PDB file of N, H, CA, C and O in Angstrom:
ATOM      1  N   UNK A   1    -163.740-179.863-114.226  1.00  0.00           N
ATOM      2  CA  UNK A   1    -163.712-181.310-114.202  1.00  0.00           C
ATOM      3  C   UNK A   1    -162.312-181.878-113.964  1.00  0.00           C
ATOM      4  O   UNK A   1    -162.112-183.088-114.076  1.00  0.00           O
ATOM      5  N   UNK A   2    -161.361-181.037-113.642  1.00  0.00           N
ATOM      6  H   UNK A   2    -161.524-180.055-113.550  1.00  0.00           H
ATOM      7  CA  UNK A   2    -159.999-181.521-113.406  1.00  0.00           C
ATOM      8  C   UNK A   2    -159.907-182.403-112.166  1.00  0.00           C
ATOM      9  O   UNK A   2    -159.091-183.323-112.131  1.00  0.00           O
ATOM     10  N   UNK A   3    -160.710-182.149-111.167  1.00  0.00           N
ATOM     11  H   UNK A   3    -161.374-181.401-111.196  1.00  0.00           H
ATOM     12  CA  UNK A   3    -160.629-182.882-109.910  1.00  0.00           C
ATOM     13  C   UNK A   3    -161.284-184.250-109.953  1.00  0.00           C
ATOM     14  O   UNK A   3    -161.114-185.036-109.021  1.00  0.00           O
ATOM     15  N   UNK A   4    -162.032-184.560-111.014  1.00  0.00           N
ATOM     16  H   UNK A   4    -162.170-183.921-111.771  1.00  0.00           H
ATOM     17  CA  UNK A   4    -162.746-185.837-111.047  1.00  0.00           C
ATOM     18  C   UNK A   4    -161.779-187.021-111.032  1.00  0.00           C
ATOM     19  O   UNK A   4    -162.106-188.059-110.457  1.00  0.00           O
ATOM     20  N   UNK A   5    -160.616-186.900-111.637  1.00  0.00           N
ATOM     21  H   UNK A   5    -160.351-186.057-112.104  1.00  0.00           H
ATOM     22  CA  UNK A   5    -159.621-187.976-111.597  1.00  0.00           C
ATOM     23  C   UNK A   5    -159.093-188.194-110.193  1.00  0.00           C
ATOM     24  O   UNK A   5    -158.901-189.331-109.762  1.00  0.00           O
ATOM     25  N   UNK A   6    -158.862-187.108-109.485  1.00  0.00           N
ATOM     26  H   UNK A   6    -159.018-186.184-109.835  1.00  0.00           H
ATOM     27  CA  UNK A   6    -158.400-187.203-108.099  1.00  0.00           C
ATOM     28  C   UNK A   6    -159.483-187.806-107.206  1.00  0.00           C
ATOM     29  O   UNK A   6    -159.198-188.620-106.328  1.00  0.00           O
ATOM     30  N   UNK A   7    -160.709-187.400-107.442  1.00  0.00           N
ATOM     31  H   UNK A   7    -160.941-186.739-108.155  1.00  0.00           H
ATOM     32  CA  UNK A   7    -161.823-187.926-106.650  1.00  0.00           C
ATOM     33  C   UNK A   7    -162.001-189.419-106.905  1.00  0.00           C
ATOM     34  O   UNK A   7    -162.245-190.180-105.968  1.00  0.00           O
ATOM     35  N   UNK A   8    -161.881-189.845-108.155  1.00  0.00           N
ATOM     36  H   UNK A   8    -161.682-189.227-108.916  1.00  0.00           H
ATOM     37  CA  UNK A   8    -162.001-191.266-108.475  1.00  0.00           C
ATOM     38  C   UNK A   8    -160.917-192.059-107.761  1.00  0.00           C
ATOM     39  O   UNK A   8    -161.175-193.152-107.258  1.00  0.00           O
ATOM     40  N   UNK A   9    -159.717-191.520-107.714  1.00  0.00           N
ATOM     41  H   UNK A   9    -159.507-190.631-108.122  1.00  0.00           H
ATOM     42  CA  UNK A   9    -158.609-192.186-107.021  1.00  0.00           C
ATOM     43  C   UNK A   9    -158.861-192.286-105.530  1.00  0.00           C
ATOM     44  O   UNK A   9    -158.578-193.313-104.914  1.00  0.00           O
ATOM     45  N   UNK A  10    -159.389-191.224-104.952  1.00  0.00           N
ATOM     46  H   UNK A  10    -159.619-190.390-105.453  1.00  0.00           H
ATOM     47  CA  UNK A  10    -159.705-191.249-103.518  1.00  0.00           C
ATOM     48  C   UNK A  10    -160.819-192.246-103.221  1.00  0.00           C
ATOM     49  O   UNK A  10    -160.757-192.985-102.239  1.00  0.00           O
ATOM     50  N   UNK A  11    -161.824-192.259-104.066  1.00  0.00           N
ATOM     51  H   UNK A  11    -161.875-191.658-104.864  1.00  0.00           H
ATOM     52  CA  UNK A  11    -162.941-193.179-103.867  1.00  0.00           C
ATOM     53  C   UNK A  11    -162.461-194.617-103.975  1.00  0.00           C
ATOM     54  O   UNK A  11    -162.844-195.459-103.162  1.00  0.00           O
ATOM     55  N   UNK A  12    -161.633-194.908-104.960  1.00  0.00           N
ATOM     56  H   UNK A  12    -161.322-194.224-105.620  1.00  0.00           H
ATOM     57  CA  UNK A  12    -161.098-196.264-105.126  1.00  0.00           C
ATOM     58  C   UNK A  12    -160.236-196.641-103.927  1.00  0.00           C
ATOM     59  O   UNK A  12    -160.306-197.772-103.446  1.00  0.00           O
ATOM     60  N   UNK A  13    -159.429-195.711-103.444  1.00  0.00           N
ATOM     61  H   UNK A  13    -159.372-194.792-103.835  1.00  0.00           H
ATOM     62  CA  UNK A  13    -158.588-195.964-102.279  1.00  0.00           C
ATOM     63  C   UNK A  13    -159.419-196.249-101.036  1.00  0.00           C
ATOM     64  O   UNK A  13    -159.094-197.136-100.248  1.00  0.00           O
ATOM     65  N   UNK A  14    -160.479-195.499-100.873  1.00  0.00           N
ATOM     66  H   UNK A  14    -160.743-194.778-101.513  1.00  0.00           H
ATOM     67  CA  UNK A  14    -161.368-195.723 -99.724  1.00  0.00           C
ATOM     68  C   UNK A  14    -162.068-197.068 -99.829  1.00  0.00           C
ATOM     69  O   UNK A  14    -162.262-197.749 -98.822  1.00  0.00           O
ATOM     70  N   UNK A  15    -162.447-197.453-101.033  1.00  0.00           N
ATOM     71  H   UNK A  15    -162.290-196.900-101.852  1.00  0.00           H
ATOM     72  CA  UNK A  15    -163.105-198.745-101.224  1.00  0.00           C
ATOM     73  C   UNK A  15    -162.154-199.895-100.892  1.00  0.00           C
ATOM     74  O   UNK A  15    -162.551-200.861-100.242  1.00  0.00           O
ATOM     75  N   UNK A  16    -160.910-199.795-101.334  1.00  0.00           N
ATOM     76  H   UNK A  16    -160.587-199.010-101.862  1.00  0.00           H
ATOM     77  CA  UNK A  16    -159.912-200.823-101.028  1.00  0.00           C
ATOM     78  C   UNK A  16    -159.695-200.903 -99.521  1.00  0.00           C
ATOM     79  O   UNK A  16    -159.626-202.002 -98.970  1.00  0.00           O
ATOM     80  N   UNK A  17    -159.588-199.774 -98.853  1.00  0.00           N
ATOM     81  H   UNK A  17    -159.644-198.882 -99.301  1.00  0.00           H
ATOM     82  CA  UNK A  17    -159.404-199.747 -97.404  1.00  0.00           C
ATOM     83  C   UNK A  17    -160.605-200.357 -96.690  1.00  0.00           C
ATOM     84  O   UNK A  17    -160.442-201.130 -95.746  1.00  0.00           O
ATOM     85  N   UNK A  18    -161.802-200.013 -97.137  1.00  0.00           N
ATOM     86  H   UNK A  18    -161.934-199.385 -97.904  1.00  0.00           H
ATOM     87  CA  UNK A  18    -163.017-200.557 -96.527  1.00  0.00           C
ATOM     88  C   UNK A  18    -163.086-202.074 -96.704  1.00  0.00           C
ATOM     89  O   UNK A  18    -163.398-202.791 -95.753  1.00  0.00           O
ATOM     90  N   UNK A  19    -162.798-202.569 -97.905  1.00  0.00           N
ATOM     91  H   UNK A  19    -162.544-201.986 -98.678  1.00  0.00           H
ATOM     92  CA  UNK A  19    -162.849-204.011 -98.149  1.00  0.00           C
ATOM     93  C   UNK A  19    -161.798-204.745 -97.335  1.00  0.00           C
ATOM     94  O   UNK A  19    -162.052-205.843 -96.841  1.00  0.00           O
ATOM     95  N   UNK A  20    -160.627-204.155 -97.190  1.00  0.00           N
ATOM     96  H   UNK A  20    -160.420-203.263 -97.591  1.00  0.00           H
ATOM     97  CA  UNK A  20    -159.577-204.756 -96.369  1.00  0.00           C
ATOM     98  C   UNK A  20    -160.018-204.847 -94.918  1.00  0.00           C
ATOM     99  O   UNK A  20    -159.828-205.880 -94.275  1.00  0.00           O
ATOM    100  N   UNK A  21    -160.600-203.786 -94.402  1.00  0.00           N
ATOM    101  H   UNK A  21    -160.755-202.948 -94.924  1.00  0.00           H
ATOM    102  CA  UNK A  21    -161.106-203.780 -93.029  1.00  0.00           C
ATOM    103  C   UNK A  21    -162.213-204.815 -92.851  1.00  0.00           C
ATOM    104  O   UNK A  21    -162.238-205.538 -91.855  1.00  0.00           O
ATOM    105  N   UNK A  22    -163.117-204.883 -93.809  1.00  0.00           N
ATOM    106  H   UNK A  22    -163.096-204.296 -94.618  1.00  0.00           H
ATOM    107  CA  UNK A  22    -164.212-205.845 -93.750  1.00  0.00           C
ATOM    108  C   UNK A  22    -163.681-207.282 -93.718  1.00  0.00           C
ATOM    109  O   UNK A  22    -164.187-208.115 -92.966  1.00  0.00           O
ATOM    110  N   UNK A  23    -162.678-207.566 -94.520  1.00  0.00           N
ATOM    111  H   UNK A  23    -162.267-206.889 -95.131  1.00  0.00           H
ATOM    112  CA  UNK A  23    -162.073-208.903 -94.516  1.00  0.00           C
ATOM    113  C   UNK A  23    -161.488-209.224 -93.149  1.00  0.00           C
ATOM    114  O   UNK A  23    -161.679-210.325 -92.633  1.00  0.00           O
ATOM    115  N   UNK A  24    -160.775-208.266 -92.562  1.00  0.00           N
ATOM    116  H   UNK A  24    -160.620-207.372 -92.981  1.00  0.00           H
ATOM    117  CA  UNK A  24    -160.165-208.516 -91.254  1.00  0.00           C
ATOM    118  C   UNK A  24    -161.220-208.736 -90.177  1.00  0.00           C
ATOM    119  O   UNK A  24    -161.045-209.593 -89.311  1.00  0.00           O
ATOM    120  N   UNK A  25    -162.305-207.981 -90.216  1.00  0.00           N
ATOM    121  H   UNK A  25    -162.447-207.285 -90.919  1.00  0.00           H
ATOM    122  CA  UNK A  25    -163.376-208.133 -89.235  1.00  0.00           C
ATOM    123  C   UNK A  25    -164.021-209.509 -89.362  1.00  0.00           C
ATOM    124  O   UNK A  25    -164.367-210.127 -88.355  1.00  0.00           O
ATOM    125  N   UNK A  26    -164.183-209.985 -90.575  1.00  0.00           N
ATOM    126  H   UNK A  26    -163.902-209.483 -91.393  1.00  0.00           H
ATOM    127  CA  UNK A  26    -164.812-211.293 -90.822  1.00  0.00           C
ATOM    128  C   UNK A  26    -163.843-212.457 -90.646  1.00  0.00           C
ATOM    129  O   UNK A  26    -164.257-213.614 -90.707  1.00  0.00           O
ATOM    130  N   UNK A  27    -162.565-212.170 -90.428  1.00  0.00           N
ATOM    131  H   UNK A  27    -162.229-211.230 -90.377  1.00  0.00           H
ATOM    132  CA  UNK A  27    -161.589-213.230 -90.232  1.00  0.00           C
ATOM    133  C   UNK A  27    -161.025-213.798 -91.513  1.00  0.00           C
ATOM    134  O   UNK A  27    -160.396-214.856 -91.496  1.00  0.00           O
ATOM    135  N   UNK A  28    -161.236-213.119 -92.619  1.00  0.00           N
ATOM    136  H   UNK A  28    -161.747-212.260 -92.633  1.00  0.00           H
ATOM    137  CA  UNK A  28    -160.702-213.585 -93.900  1.00  0.00           C
ATOM    138  C   UNK A  28    -159.278-213.064 -94.074  1.00  0.00           C
ATOM    139  O   UNK A  28    -158.967-211.957 -93.634  1.00  0.00           O
ATOM    140  N   UNK A  29    -158.417-213.846 -94.707  1.00  0.00           N
ATOM    141  H   UNK A  29    -158.670-214.745 -95.065  1.00  0.00           H
ATOM    142  CA  UNK A  29    -157.060-213.360 -94.948  1.00  0.00           C
ATOM    143  C   UNK A  29    -157.060-212.236 -95.991  1.00  0.00           C
ATOM    144  O   UNK A  29    -157.815-212.282 -96.962  1.00  0.00           O
ATOM    145  N   UNK A  30    -156.224-211.248 -95.783  1.00  0.00           N
ATOM    146  H   UNK A  30    -155.611-211.210 -94.994  1.00  0.00           H
ATOM    147  CA  UNK A  30    -156.120-210.097 -96.687  1.00  0.00           C
ATOM    148  C   UNK A  30    -154.748-210.128 -97.350  1.00  0.00           C
ATOM    149  O   UNK A  30    -153.784-209.583 -96.812  1.00  0.00           O
ATOM    150  N   UNK A  31    -154.659-210.753 -98.500  1.00  0.00           N
ATOM    151  H   UNK A  31    -155.442-211.195 -98.937  1.00  0.00           H
ATOM    152  CA  UNK A  31    -153.382-210.926 -99.180  1.00  0.00           C
ATOM    153  C   UNK A  31    -152.778-209.587 -99.602  1.00  0.00           C
ATOM    154  O   UNK A  31    -151.570-209.387 -99.473  1.00  0.00           O
ATOM    155  N   UNK A  32    -153.596-208.680-100.098  1.00  0.00           N
ATOM    156  H   UNK A  32    -154.577-208.843-100.202  1.00  0.00           H
ATOM    157  CA  UNK A  32    -153.073-207.382-100.539  1.00  0.00           C
ATOM    158  C   UNK A  32    -152.537-206.571 -99.356  1.00  0.00           C
ATOM    159  O   UNK A  32    -151.545-205.855 -99.488  1.00  0.00           O
ATOM    160  N   UNK A  33    -153.190-206.687 -98.212  1.00  0.00           N
ATOM    161  H   UNK A  33    -153.996-207.269 -98.104  1.00  0.00           H
ATOM    162  CA  UNK A  33    -152.684-206.040 -97.002  1.00  0.00           C
ATOM    163  C   UNK A  33    -151.363-206.652 -96.567  1.00  0.00           C
ATOM    164  O   UNK A  33    -150.454-205.948 -96.127  1.00  0.00           O
ATOM    165  N   UNK A  34    -151.264-207.976 -96.694  1.00  0.00           N
ATOM    166  H   UNK A  34    -152.002-208.548 -97.051  1.00  0.00           H
ATOM    167  CA  UNK A  34    -150.013-208.685 -96.382  1.00  0.00           C
ATOM    168  C   UNK A  34    -148.894-208.203 -97.298  1.00  0.00           C
ATOM    169  O   UNK A  34    -147.781-207.947 -96.837  1.00  0.00           O
ATOM    170  N   UNK A  35    -149.180-208.079 -98.592  1.00  0.00           N
ATOM    171  H   UNK A  35    -150.083-208.287 -98.967  1.00  0.00           H
ATOM    172  CA  UNK A  35    -148.155-207.613 -99.532  1.00  0.00           C
ATOM    173  C   UNK A  35    -147.696-206.193 -99.192  1.00  0.00           C
ATOM    174  O   UNK A  35    -146.500-205.901 -99.225  1.00  0.00           O
ATOM    175  N   UNK A  36    -148.634-205.321 -98.869  1.00  0.00           N
ATOM    176  H   UNK A  36    -149.606-205.557 -98.842  1.00  0.00           H
ATOM    177  CA  UNK A  36    -148.284-203.940 -98.504  1.00  0.00           C
ATOM    178  C   UNK A  36    -147.424-203.932 -97.248  1.00  0.00           C
ATOM    179  O   UNK A  36    -146.441-203.195 -97.173  1.00  0.00           O
ATOM    180  N   UNK A  37    -147.788-204.746 -96.263  1.00  0.00           N
ATOM    181  H   UNK A  37    -148.587-205.345 -96.325  1.00  0.00           H
ATOM    182  CA  UNK A  37    -147.012-204.828 -95.027  1.00  0.00           C
ATOM    183  C   UNK A  37    -145.599-205.334 -95.309  1.00  0.00           C
ATOM    184  O   UNK A  37    -144.628-204.788 -94.785  1.00  0.00           O
ATOM    185  N   UNK A  38    -145.482-206.361 -96.124  1.00  0.00           N
ATOM    186  H   UNK A  38    -146.271-206.805 -96.549  1.00  0.00           H
ATOM    187  CA  UNK A  38    -144.172-206.930 -96.431  1.00  0.00           C
ATOM    188  C   UNK A  38    -143.298-205.910 -97.171  1.00  0.00           C
ATOM    189  O   UNK A  38    -142.103-205.805 -96.894  1.00  0.00           O
ATOM    190  N   UNK A  39    -143.882-205.165 -98.101  1.00  0.00           N
ATOM    191  H   UNK A  39    -144.853-205.250 -98.326  1.00  0.00           H
ATOM    192  CA  UNK A  39    -143.111-204.143 -98.830  1.00  0.00           C
ATOM    193  C   UNK A  39    -142.614-203.068 -97.874  1.00  0.00           C
ATOM    194  O   UNK A  39    -141.471-202.622 -97.973  1.00  0.00           O
ATOM    195  N   UNK A  40    -143.472-202.654 -96.949  1.00  0.00           N
ATOM    196  H   UNK A  40    -144.401-203.017 -96.868  1.00  0.00           H
ATOM    197  CA  UNK A  40    -143.145-201.544 -96.052  1.00  0.00           C
ATOM    198  C   UNK A  40    -142.191-201.956 -94.933  1.00  0.00           C
ATOM    199  O   UNK A  40    -141.231-201.240 -94.647  1.00  0.00           O
ATOM    200  N   UNK A  41    -142.440-203.091 -94.302  1.00  0.00           N
ATOM    201  H   UNK A  41    -143.219-203.673 -94.534  1.00  0.00           H
ATOM    202  CA  UNK A  41    -141.699-203.461 -93.093  1.00  0.00           C
ATOM    203  C   UNK A  41    -140.606-204.505 -93.306  1.00  0.00           C
ATOM    204  O   UNK A  41    -139.641-204.546 -92.544  1.00  0.00           O
ATOM    205  N   UNK A  42    -140.741-205.339 -94.318  1.00  0.00           N
ATOM    206  H   UNK A  42    -141.525-205.305 -94.937  1.00  0.00           H
ATOM    207  CA  UNK A  42    -139.804-206.449 -94.523  1.00  0.00           C
ATOM    208  C   UNK A  42    -139.401-206.540 -95.988  1.00  0.00           C
ATOM    209  O   UNK A  42    -139.571-207.586 -96.615  1.00  0.00           O
ATOM    210  N   UNK A  43    -138.877-205.469 -96.528  1.00  0.00           N
ATOM    211  H   UNK A  43    -138.739-204.619 -96.019  1.00  0.00           H
ATOM    212  CA  UNK A  43    -138.625-205.390 -97.966  1.00  0.00           C
ATOM    213  C   UNK A  43    -137.619-206.426 -98.471  1.00  0.00           C
ATOM    214  O   UNK A  43    -137.662-206.778 -99.650  1.00  0.00           O
ATOM    215  N   UNK A  44    -136.732-206.916 -97.638  1.00  0.00           N
ATOM    216  H   UNK A  44    -136.697-206.630 -96.680  1.00  0.00           H
ATOM    217  CA  UNK A  44    -135.743-207.882 -98.095  1.00  0.00           C
ATOM    218  C   UNK A  44    -136.165-209.330 -97.958  1.00  0.00           C
ATOM    219  O   UNK A  44    -135.445-210.224 -98.403  1.00  0.00           O
ATOM    220  N   UNK A  45    -137.310-209.581 -97.355  1.00  0.00           N
ATOM    221  H   UNK A  45    -137.895-208.855 -96.993  1.00  0.00           H
ATOM    222  CA  UNK A  45    -137.756-210.958 -97.088  1.00  0.00           C
ATOM    223  C   UNK A  45    -138.559-211.517 -98.258  1.00  0.00           C
ATOM    224  O   UNK A  45    -139.152-210.778 -99.044  1.00  0.00           O
ATOM    225  N   UNK A  46    -138.558-212.840 -98.345  1.00  0.00           N
ATOM    226  H   UNK A  46    -138.076-213.440 -97.706  1.00  0.00           H
ATOM    227  CA  UNK A  46    -139.349-213.513 -99.373  1.00  0.00           C
ATOM    228  C   UNK A  46    -140.837-213.365 -99.058  1.00  0.00           C
ATOM    229  O   UNK A  46    -141.236-213.329 -97.894  1.00  0.00           O
ATOM    230  N   UNK A  47    -141.639-213.282-100.098  1.00  0.00           N
ATOM    231  H   UNK A  47    -141.315-213.311-101.044  1.00  0.00           H
ATOM    232  CA  UNK A  47    -143.078-213.108 -99.956  1.00  0.00           C
ATOM    233  C   UNK A  47    -143.774-214.408-100.340  1.00  0.00           C
ATOM    234  O   UNK A  47    -143.410-215.043-101.330  1.00  0.00           O
ATOM    235  N   UNK A  48    -144.770-214.803 -99.560  1.00  0.00           N
ATOM    236  H   UNK A  48    -145.066-214.287 -98.756  1.00  0.00           H
ATOM    237  CA  UNK A  48    -145.543-216.002 -99.864  1.00  0.00           C
ATOM    238  C   UNK A  48    -146.424-215.764-101.085  1.00  0.00           C
ATOM    239  O   UNK A  48    -146.871-214.642-101.325  1.00  0.00           O
ATOM    240  N   UNK A  49    -146.670-216.814-101.850  1.00  0.00           N
ATOM    241  H   UNK A  49    -146.307-217.725-101.655  1.00  0.00           H
ATOM    242  CA  UNK A  49    -147.647-216.711-102.931  1.00  0.00           C
ATOM    243  C   UNK A  49    -149.022-216.584-102.295  1.00  0.00           C
ATOM    244  O   UNK A  49    -149.179-216.824-101.098  1.00  0.00           O
ATOM    245  N   UNK A  50    -150.013-216.211-103.085  1.00  0.00           N
ATOM    246  H   UNK A  50    -149.886-216.016-104.058  1.00  0.00           H
ATOM    247  CA  UNK A  50    -151.363-216.059-102.530  1.00  0.00           C
ATOM    248  C   UNK A  50    -151.859-217.389-101.985  1.00  0.00           C
ATOM    249  O   UNK A  50    -152.515-217.418-100.943  1.00  0.00           O
ATOM    250  N   UNK A  51    -151.563-218.481-102.660  1.00  0.00           N
ATOM    251  H   UNK A  51    -151.031-218.458-103.506  1.00  0.00           H
ATOM    252  CA  UNK A  51    -151.985-219.807-102.197  1.00  0.00           C
ATOM    253  C   UNK A  51    -151.291-220.177-100.884  1.00  0.00           C
ATOM    254  O   UNK A  51    -151.933-220.675 -99.959  1.00  0.00           O
ATOM    255  N   UNK A  52    -149.978-219.934-100.805  1.00  0.00           N
ATOM    256  H   UNK A  52    -149.457-219.530-101.557  1.00  0.00           H
ATOM    257  CA  UNK A  52    -149.232-220.224 -99.577  1.00  0.00           C
ATOM    258  C   UNK A  52    -149.755-219.387 -98.411  1.00  0.00           C
ATOM    259  O   UNK A  52    -149.899-219.882 -97.293  1.00  0.00           O
ATOM    260  N   UNK A  53    -150.037-218.116 -98.687  1.00  0.00           N
ATOM    261  H   UNK A  53    -149.920-217.714 -99.595  1.00  0.00           H
ATOM    262  CA  UNK A  53    -150.564-217.219 -97.661  1.00  0.00           C
ATOM    263  C   UNK A  53    -151.896-217.729 -97.125  1.00  0.00           C
ATOM    264  O   UNK A  53    -152.107-217.776 -95.914  1.00  0.00           O
ATOM    265  N   UNK A  54    -152.794-218.112 -98.034  1.00  0.00           N
ATOM    266  H   UNK A  54    -152.622-218.074 -99.018  1.00  0.00           H
ATOM    267  CA  UNK A  54    -154.098-218.601 -97.626  1.00  0.00           C
ATOM    268  C   UNK A  54    -153.970-219.909 -96.838  1.00  0.00           C
ATOM    269  O   UNK A  54    -154.635-220.086 -95.817  1.00  0.00           O
ATOM    270  N   UNK A  55    -153.115-220.826 -97.310  1.00  0.00           N
ATOM    271  H   UNK A  55    -152.575-220.682 -98.139  1.00  0.00           H
ATOM    272  CA  UNK A  55    -152.926-222.098 -96.610  1.00  0.00           C
ATOM    273  C   UNK A  55    -152.363-221.876 -95.208  1.00  0.00           C
ATOM    274  O   UNK A  55    -152.793-222.530 -94.258  1.00  0.00           O
ATOM    275  N   UNK A  56    -151.406-220.959 -95.073  1.00  0.00           N
ATOM    276  H   UNK A  56    -151.056-220.428 -95.845  1.00  0.00           H
ATOM    277  CA  UNK A  56    -150.841-220.659 -93.758  1.00  0.00           C
ATOM    278  C   UNK A  56    -151.914-220.074 -92.838  1.00  0.00           C
ATOM    279  O   UNK A  56    -151.989-220.428 -91.661  1.00  0.00           O
ATOM    280  N   UNK A  57    -152.734-219.188 -93.373  1.00  0.00           N
ATOM    281  H   UNK A  57    -152.673-218.900 -94.329  1.00  0.00           H
ATOM    282  CA  UNK A  57    -153.818-218.594 -92.588  1.00  0.00           C
ATOM    283  C   UNK A  57    -154.781-219.674 -92.086  1.00  0.00           C
ATOM    284  O   UNK A  57    -155.175-219.667 -90.920  1.00  0.00           O
ATOM    285  N   UNK A  58    -155.153-220.594 -92.966  1.00  0.00           N
ATOM    286  H   UNK A  58    -154.832-220.600 -93.913  1.00  0.00           H
ATOM    287  CA  UNK A  58    -156.091-221.655 -92.586  1.00  0.00           C
ATOM    288  C   UNK A  58    -155.474-222.581 -91.541  1.00  0.00           C
ATOM    289  O   UNK A  58    -156.165-223.029 -90.626  1.00  0.00           O
ATOM    290  N   UNK A  59    -154.185-222.872 -91.668  1.00  0.00           N
ATOM    291  H   UNK A  59    -153.624-222.508 -92.412  1.00  0.00           H
ATOM    292  CA  UNK A  59    -153.509-223.725 -90.705  1.00  0.00           C
ATOM    293  C   UNK A  59    -153.463-223.058 -89.331  1.00  0.00           C
ATOM    294  O   UNK A  59    -153.716-223.706 -88.315  1.00  0.00           O
ATOM    295  N   UNK A  60    -153.142-221.777 -89.300  1.00  0.00           N
ATOM    296  H   UNK A  60    -152.936-221.251 -90.125  1.00  0.00           H
ATOM    297  CA  UNK A  60    -153.089-221.042 -88.036  1.00  0.00           C
ATOM    298  C   UNK A  60    -154.486-220.946 -87.425  1.00  0.00           C
ATOM    299  O   UNK A  60    -154.647-221.100 -86.215  1.00  0.00           O
ATOM    300  N   UNK A  61    -155.474-220.696 -88.242  1.00  0.00           N
ATOM    301  H   UNK A  61    -155.343-220.570 -89.226  1.00  0.00           H
ATOM    302  CA  UNK A  61    -156.837-220.503 -87.739  1.00  0.00           C
ATOM    303  C   UNK A  61    -157.485-221.797 -87.268  1.00  0.00           C
ATOM    304  O   UNK A  61    -158.136-221.819 -86.224  1.00  0.00           O
ATOM    305  N   UNK A  62    -157.313-222.879 -88.031  1.00  0.00           N
ATOM    306  H   UNK A  62    -156.784-222.861 -88.880  1.00  0.00           H
ATOM    307  CA  UNK A  62    -158.037-224.107 -87.723  1.00  0.00           C
ATOM    308  C   UNK A  62    -157.150-225.248 -87.280  1.00  0.00           C
ATOM    309  O   UNK A  62    -157.669-226.299 -86.903  1.00  0.00           O
ATOM    310  N   UNK A  63    -155.842-225.093 -87.306  1.00  0.00           N
ATOM    311  H   UNK A  63    -155.421-224.239 -87.612  1.00  0.00           H
ATOM    312  CA  UNK A  63    -154.952-226.165 -86.896  1.00  0.00           C
ATOM    313  C   UNK A  63    -154.836-227.240 -87.953  1.00  0.00           C
ATOM    314  O   UNK A  63    -155.129-227.007 -89.126  1.00  0.00           O
ATOM    315  N   UNK A  64    -154.412-228.404 -87.540  1.00  0.00           N
ATOM    316  H   UNK A  64    -154.174-228.594 -86.587  1.00  0.00           H
ATOM    317  CA  UNK A  64    -154.167-229.469 -88.514  1.00  0.00           C
ATOM    318  C   UNK A  64    -155.401-230.293 -88.813  1.00  0.00           C
ATOM    319  O   UNK A  64    -155.354-231.145 -89.700  1.00  0.00           O
ATOM    320  N   UNK A  65    -156.489-230.083 -88.124  1.00  0.00           N
ATOM    321  H   UNK A  65    -156.527-229.391 -87.403  1.00  0.00           H
ATOM    322  CA  UNK A  65    -157.695-230.857 -88.373  1.00  0.00           C
ATOM    323  C   UNK A  65    -158.935-230.138 -87.913  1.00  0.00           C
ATOM    324  O   UNK A  65    -158.877-229.010 -87.423  1.00  0.00           O
ATOM    325  N   UNK A  66    -160.041-230.794 -88.073  1.00  0.00           N
ATOM    326  H   UNK A  66    -160.088-231.711 -88.471  1.00  0.00           H
ATOM    327  CA  UNK A  66    -161.321-230.220 -87.674  1.00  0.00           C
ATOM    328  C   UNK A  66    -161.495-230.410 -86.183  1.00  0.00           C
ATOM    329  O   UNK A  66    -161.295-231.506 -85.659  1.00  0.00           O
ATOM    330  N   UNK A  67    -161.868-229.344 -85.503  1.00  0.00           N
ATOM    331  H   UNK A  67    -162.031-228.454 -85.928  1.00  0.00           H
ATOM    332  CA  UNK A  67    -162.133-229.463 -84.071  1.00  0.00           C
ATOM    333  C   UNK A  67    -163.645-229.621 -83.877  1.00  0.00           C
ATOM    334  O   UNK A  67    -164.445-228.925 -84.502  1.00  0.00           O
ATOM    335  N   UNK A  68    -164.001-230.530 -83.020  1.00  0.00           N
ATOM    336  H   UNK A  68    -163.351-231.096 -82.513  1.00  0.00           H
ATOM    337  CA  UNK A  68    -165.420-230.781 -82.771  1.00  0.00           C
ATOM    338  C   UNK A  68    -165.689-230.702 -81.277  1.00  0.00           C
ATOM    339  O   UNK A  68    -164.823-231.007 -80.457  1.00  0.00           O
ATOM    340  N   UNK A  69    -166.860-230.304 -80.951  1.00  0.00           N
ATOM    341  H   UNK A  69    -167.563-230.057 -81.617  1.00  0.00           H
ATOM    342  CA  UNK A  69    -167.209-230.207 -79.539  1.00  0.00           C
ATOM    343  C   UNK A  69    -167.742-231.536 -79.010  1.00  0.00           C
ATOM    344  O   UNK A  69    -167.759-231.745 -77.797  1.00  0.00           O
ATOM    345  N   UNK A  70    -168.169-232.424 -79.875  1.00  0.00           N
ATOM    346  H   UNK A  70    -168.155-232.254 -80.860  1.00  0.00           H
ATOM    347  CA  UNK A  70    -168.781-233.687 -79.430  1.00  0.00           C
ATOM    348  C   UNK A  70    -168.082-234.902 -80.019  1.00  0.00           C
ATOM    349  O   UNK A  70    -168.475-236.036 -79.743  1.00  0.00           O
TER     350      UNK A  70
END
């Protein structure tokens, strides 16, 4: 039963990866993925709060207002 801890860790890691991928496919912002990216690639830069990150995502995705076809 020594490997059960390792297996649980792998399963949890796979679940986090799957949920992150699912969010990206659906167009939802992935804050935890953003944090990992910032730690890895931009360690000296300031990090947005979760609220700031979400607001920036919504602004980029939808602009400053509602777009209508009619």
